[in-house]
Phi, psi and omega in degrees: 000289179026182164074327185273124172270140180233144173246141192242131179288306186292319174273077186302132175084355183259143174209174183165195179253136179288130178254333182205145176228131180224141174251129180280175178297327186278351182095358182281137173268129179242146182237128172262124180245140179252122180276164178307329180276004178094346180289132178252156175203159184250145171211161175290141180303328178296344180268001187261130175247126181278133183240346180198000000 
């Protein structure tokens, strides 16, 4: 996945590199983001804004 930086609206002030993108059975897209400090978190794809 790597390389794409994302800035997140719901997770205010958080950004990082996408490590995983998954679509659920119901059609919702989830994204796993790894911050520079190594902490990972998940968010819905609709909350992700591409910045670079």
